[in-house]
C-alpha positions as CSV (number, residue, x, y, z in Angstrom):
1,M,-4.0,2.8,8.5
2,P,-6.2,0.8,6.1
3,Y,-5.4,1.5,2.5
4,G,-8.4,0.3,0.9
5,I,-7.4,-2.9,-0.8
6,K,-9.6,-3.8,-3.8
7,G,-12.1,-6.2,-3.0
8,K,-11.3,-6.2,0.9
9,T,-13.1,-4.3,3.7
10,K,-11.6,-2.2,6.4
11,K,-12.7,-4.8,8.8
12,W,-10.6,-7.4,6.9
13,E,-7.5,-5.2,6.8
14,E,-7.5,-4.5,10.5
15,G,-8.8,-7.8,11.6
16,T,-6.8,-10.4,9.8
17,K,-3.0,-11.1,10.0
18,T,-2.8,-10.9,6.2
19,G,-4.4,-7.4,6.2
20,Q,-2.3,-6.1,8.9
21,K,1.0,-7.4,7.3
22,L,-0.1,-5.8,4.1
23,D,-0.9,-2.4,5.8
24,A,2.3,-2.6,7.6
25,R,4.4,-3.3,4.3
26,I,2.5,-0.5,2.6
27,E,3.3,2.0,5.4
28,K,6.9,1.2,5.4
29,C,7.0,1.6,1.7
30,V,5.2,4.8,1.8
31,A,7.6,6.3,4.4
32,A,10.5,5.1,2.3
33,K,9.2,6.9,-0.8
34,M,8.4,10.1,1.1
35,A,12.0,10.2,2.4
36,D,13.3,9.7,-1.1
37,P,14.2,13.0,-2.6
38,D,14.0,11.5,-6.1
39,F,10.5,10.3,-5.9
40,K,8.2,12.8,-7.4
41,S,4.5,13.2,-7.3
42,Q,2.4,11.8,-10.3
43,E,0.4,14.3,-12.2
44,G,-2.5,15.7,-10.3
45,R,-1.5,13.9,-7.0
46,T,0.3,14.9,-3.9
47,K,3.7,13.2,-3.2
48,K,2.0,11.2,-0.5
49,E,-1.0,10.1,-2.7
50,S,1.5,9.1,-5.3
51,A,3.5,7.0,-2.8
52,I,0.5,5.2,-1.5
53,A,-0.7,4.5,-5.2
54,V,2.8,3.2,-6.2
55,C,3.2,1.1,-3.1
56,K,-0.3,-0.3,-2.9
57,T,-0.1,-1.6,-6.5
58,A,3.4,-2.9,-6.2
59,I,2.8,-4.9,-3.0
60,T,-0.5,-6.2,-3.8
61,R,0.8,-7.4,-7.1
62,S,3.8,-9.2,-5.4
63,K,3.9,-13.0,-5.4
64,E,3.8,-12.8,-1.5
65,F,0.3,-11.3,-1.3
66,S,-1.3,-11.8,-4.7
67,K,-2.4,-15.3,-3.8
68,Q,-3.8,-14.2,-0.4
69,L,-5.7,-11.5,-1.8
70,K,-7.8,-13.7,-4.1
């Protein structure tokens, strides 16, 4: 599922190894957050929206992906 990485297209996310790897990592992170009973939704968002936002931010800022996303 493409998560809308800033500056990248859906085609990039689905069609490149980096995009696919990034999406897989975000999906795994979101699943973990959703399963965590201590993870609470952020104000005005559902738990899933909050999990996506947190995971997307953390992963796209990681050393592993930050250079590849430029």
